[in-house]
N, C-alpha and C positions, 0 to 999 in steps of 0.2 A: 271723828269720822274714820271709818275703817276702809282705807284705800288699799286693798290687796286683792289677791285672786279669790277663787271660790272657796267655800267652806270645806275644810279638810277633816276636822274631828272636834269632838267635845266630850266633856265629862262633868258630872256633878262635883262641886267643890264646896263642901259644907252646905249652906242653904242657897248657894249661887250656882251658876253654870258657867264653866270655863270653856271657851272654844278657841280653835286655831284656824286661821284662814290659810289657804294654800300659799306657801312662800313664793315671793316674786324674786327673780334674779336681780342682783344689784352688782355693779362692777366693783372690783375686777373679777372675783371668782367666788362669790358667796350669795346667800339668799337672806332676805329679810322676811320674817314671819310676824304677822300681827296676831296677838292674843287679845281676846275680848272677855269681859266678865259681865254676865247678865245677872241682875239682882231680882228680876221679876217685876220691877216697878213699871208704871206706865211710860216712864221716860226711857226704858230699855236698858242701856248699858250703864254699869256701875263704874267701868273703867276699861281702858285698853292700853296696850303697850307693844313695842316692837322689839324682837330679839334677832340678832344676826347669827346665822349659822353658816357653815362651810358648804352645805348642800341641804336638800330637803330632809326634814325629820324622818327617821326610819320606823314609822309606826305610829299608831294612835296614842292619845293620852290615856293614862290609867289613873283614875281618881281614887283617893283613900282619905276619907275625912276632909280636912282642910288643905290637903296637898294633892298634887298630881305628879306623875312620873312619865317620862318618855325617853326615847333614844334619838339622838341627833348628832350630826357632825359638829365638832367645835369650829369656831369661826376663823381660826388661824391655821396656816399650813403647818403640817401636812394634812390637816383636817381629820384627825382621828375621831372616832365615834366616842361620845360621852353618854353617860346615863344621867339625865337631868331631873331636877326637882323644881316645882313651882308652887307658890302659894297664891298665885293669881296677881302678883305684882312684878314689876320690872326688877326691883332689888331682890326679890325672893325667888328669882328664876336663875338657876346656875347649875353647872354639872357637879354631881356628887362623885362620880368616877370618870376618869378620862382614859383614853387609849384602850377602850374595851373592845374595839374592833366591831365589825357588823355582828350583831347578836342574832344568830340563826334562830329559827322558830318565830314565835310571836312575841314582840316586845311587850305588849300589855301583860302577858303572862309573867314575864320576867319582872315587870314593875310590881305586879300584885304580890 
């Protein structure tokens, strides 16, 4: 069950569709975002997982093959921005670069 805010963004991930629900505030100073993975089956979701961020992700997901990239604050103070990668699983979602600062312009272009 996806108990989070409204739909934020999505991108193709191989033959599936990865989507991100709008993060919800969680104490003390961070956000929990729910990712979902749709496989197109009648049952709907192939899986979902939650990732903790220091704030809302700073831009949409950018898919490339079986991976997607996005910019989001790290979950621990001082909450620097990171450039994240996901393969649609909780263990495959992690920052590739940390402390990158807010990336001006359009994060999907940076991801691409």
